[in-house]
C-alpha positions as CSV (number, residue, x, y, z in Angstrom):
1,X,2.2,9.8,-5.9
2,X,2.2,6.3,-5.7
3,X,-1.4,4.9,-6.7
4,X,-1.1,1.9,-6.2
5,X,1.4,1.4,-3.4
6,X,-0.1,4.5,-1.6
7,X,-4.1,2.7,-1.9
8,X,-1.8,-0.6,-0.3
9,X,-1.3,1.3,2.6
10,X,-4.1,2.9,3.0
11,X,-6.1,0.0,3.0
12,X,-3.8,-1.2,6.4
13,X,-4.2,2.2,7.8
14,X,-8.1,1.9,8.0
15,X,-7.7,-1.4,9.9
16,X,-5.8,0.5,12.5
17,X,-7.2,0.0,16.2
18,X,-6.4,3.4,17.2
19,X,-4.9,6.8,15.5
20,X,-1.4,7.1,16.0
21,X,0.0,9.9,17.5
22,X,-0.7,13.3,15.8
23,X,1.9,15.6,17.5
24,X,5.9,15.6,16.8
25,X,6.1,15.6,20.4
26,X,4.0,12.5,21.0
27,X,5.4,10.9,17.5
28,X,9.2,11.6,18.7
29,X,8.5,10.0,21.8
30,X,6.8,6.9,20.2
31,X,9.6,6.6,18.2
32,X,12.3,6.8,21.3
33,X,10.3,3.9,22.5
34,X,10.4,1.7,19.6
35,X,13.6,2.1,19.2
36,X,14.9,2.4,22.3
37,X,17.4,5.2,21.9
38,X,17.4,8.8,20.7
39,X,20.5,8.5,18.8
40,X,18.6,5.6,16.9
41,X,15.9,7.4,16.2
42,X,18.1,10.5,15.4
43,X,20.3,9.1,12.7
44,X,16.6,7.8,10.5
45,X,15.6,10.9,10.9
46,X,18.7,12.5,10.1
47,X,18.8,14.9,12.6
48,X,20.6,15.7,16.0
49,X,20.1,13.4,19.2
50,X,19.8,16.7,21.1
51,X,16.6,17.8,18.7
52,X,15.0,14.3,19.2
53,X,15.1,14.9,23.1
54,X,14.0,18.4,22.5
55,X,11.0,16.8,20.5
56,X,10.2,14.0,23.1
57,X,10.3,16.7,25.5
58,X,8.1,19.4,23.9
59,X,10.9,21.9,23.8
60,X,10.3,21.9,19.8
61,X,6.3,21.6,18.4
62,X,6.4,22.5,15.1
63,X,9.2,20.7,12.8
64,X,9.7,21.6,9.4
65,X,7.8,20.2,6.6
66,X,10.8,17.5,5.1
67,X,11.4,16.2,8.9
68,X,7.2,16.2,9.8
69,X,6.8,13.6,6.6
70,X,9.8,11.6,8.0
71,X,8.3,11.3,11.6
72,X,5.0,10.4,10.4
73,X,6.0,7.8,7.7
74,X,8.4,6.4,10.5
75,X,5.4,6.3,13.0
76,X,2.9,5.0,10.7
77,X,5.5,2.5,9.5
78,X,5.7,0.7,13.1
79,X,2.5,1.7,14.5
80,X,-0.1,-1.3,15.2
81,X,2.6,-4.4,14.4
82,X,-0.5,-6.8,14.8
83,X,-2.8,-5.0,12.4
84,X,0.1,-4.9,9.6
85,X,0.7,-8.6,10.3
86,X,-3.2,-9.0,10.2
87,X,-3.0,-7.0,6.6
88,X,0.2,-9.7,5.8
89,X,-2.5,-12.4,6.7
90,X,-4.8,-11.4,3.7
91,X,-2.5,-13.5,1.7
92,X,-4.4,-16.4,3.3
93,X,-7.7,-14.4,3.1
94,X,-7.8,-12.1,-0.2
95,X,-8.2,-8.6,-0.8
96,X,-10.4,-6.8,-2.5
97,X,-9.9,-3.9,-5.3
98,X,-12.4,-1.5,-6.3
99,X,-11.0,0.2,-9.4
100,X,-12.2,2.4,-12.2
101,X,-9.8,2.5,-15.0
102,X,-9.4,1.8,-19.0
103,X,-9.7,-2.3,-19.7
104,X,-9.3,-4.5,-22.5
105,X,-7.7,-7.9,-23.5
106,X,-6.2,-9.9,-26.8
107,X,-6.8,-13.2,-27.4
108,X,-4.8,-15.3,-30.2
109,X,-7.4,-15.2,-33.3
110,X,-6.6,-11.4,-32.8
111,X,-10.2,-10.9,-31.3
112,X,-10.0,-8.0,-28.9
113,X,-12.3,-6.9,-26.2
114,X,-12.2,-2.8,-26.9
115,X,-10.7,-1.1,-24.6
116,X,-13.4,0.7,-22.3
117,X,-14.0,2.7,-18.7
118,X,-15.1,-0.6,-16.3
119,X,-15.4,0.1,-12.8
120,X,-14.6,-3.5,-10.7
121,X,-15.1,-4.3,-7.8
122,X,-13.1,-7.8,-7.5
123,X,-12.3,-10.3,-4.4
124,X,-8.6,-11.1,-5.4
125,X,-7.3,-14.8,-4.1
126,X,-4.7,-15.0,-1.7
127,X,-1.6,-15.5,-3.6
128,X,-2.4,-11.8,-5.8
129,X,-2.8,-10.5,-2.0
130,X,0.7,-12.2,-1.1
131,X,2.4,-11.1,-4.5
132,X,0.9,-7.2,-3.5
133,X,2.2,-6.9,0.1
134,X,5.5,-8.8,-0.8
135,X,6.2,-6.5,-4.0
136,X,5.1,-3.2,-1.9
137,X,7.4,-4.1,1.2
138,X,10.5,-4.6,-1.5
139,X,9.8,-1.4,-2.7
140,X,8.3,-2.5,-6.3
141,X,7.8,0.4,-8.0
142,X,3.7,1.4,-8.9
143,X,4.0,-0.1,-12.6
144,X,4.7,-3.2,-10.9
145,X,2.0,-3.2,-8.6
146,X,-0.3,-2.3,-11.5
147,X,1.1,-5.1,-13.3
148,X,0.4,-8.0,-10.3
149,X,-3.1,-6.0,-10.0
150,X,-3.7,-6.5,-14.3
151,X,-2.8,-10.5,-13.5
152,X,-5.2,-10.8,-10.8
153,X,-8.0,-9.4,-12.9
154,X,-7.1,-11.6,-15.7
155,X,-7.5,-14.6,-13.9
156,X,-10.1,-13.3,-11.7
157,X,-12.4,-11.2,-13.4
158,X,-11.7,-12.0,-17.3
159,X,-11.4,-15.5,-17.3
160,X,-13.8,-16.2,-14.1
161,X,-10.6,-18.6,-12.3
162,X,-9.9,-20.8,-15.6
163,X,-14.1,-21.0,-16.3
164,X,-13.9,-19.0,-19.3
165,X,-11.4,-17.2,-22.0
166,X,-8.7,-19.1,-21.3
167,X,-6.6,-18.5,-24.4
168,X,-6.9,-14.5,-23.3
169,X,-3.0,-13.6,-23.9
170,X,-2.7,-9.7,-22.4
171,X,-5.1,-7.5,-20.1
172,X,-4.8,-3.5,-20.6
173,X,-5.0,-1.8,-17.4
174,X,-4.8,1.9,-18.3
175,X,-5.9,5.4,-17.4
176,X,-6.6,4.2,-13.8
177,X,-9.0,7.1,-12.3
178,X,-9.5,5.3,-8.8
179,X,-8.5,2.6,-7.4
180,X,-8.7,1.4,-3.7
181,X,-7.7,-1.9,-1.7
182,X,-9.8,-3.7,1.6
183,X,-8.6,-6.0,3.7
């Protein structure tokens, strides 16, 4: 499970104004309309063109679990592109992170704030929202997304945008119990 990647995707999906199609037939029909051919859908889902046609005509109703997962993922990836674009626009408005995790920091003099569980709800600036969405789009690992979030928390929460703790070296962000994003 990808805690950060799934969290970013959930934030986008919360913004959807209509639910994506639920049945396999409706999902298949949606993909055929989007890709404009049954052949393209068949290649993308790694099934035969005839199988795509049979799902789209509701002749087959219940896909295998692996196909059902691929079908749902591909539909959600394309669903309501204007909403997805608005999510990317979070790079102009920022994004809110709500997390409960173990956090601490190291400063140069050797002073450290003992790691402790903190529950933070912090509005991250637009550049961090943009970095998170770009990294996710490029297939970054959850560890990389966590690093970006830690950098953002260092700047916004611990350093208060440069007003304090300017010499902070490292922020540790571990033992994550919960992380959620909101646009």
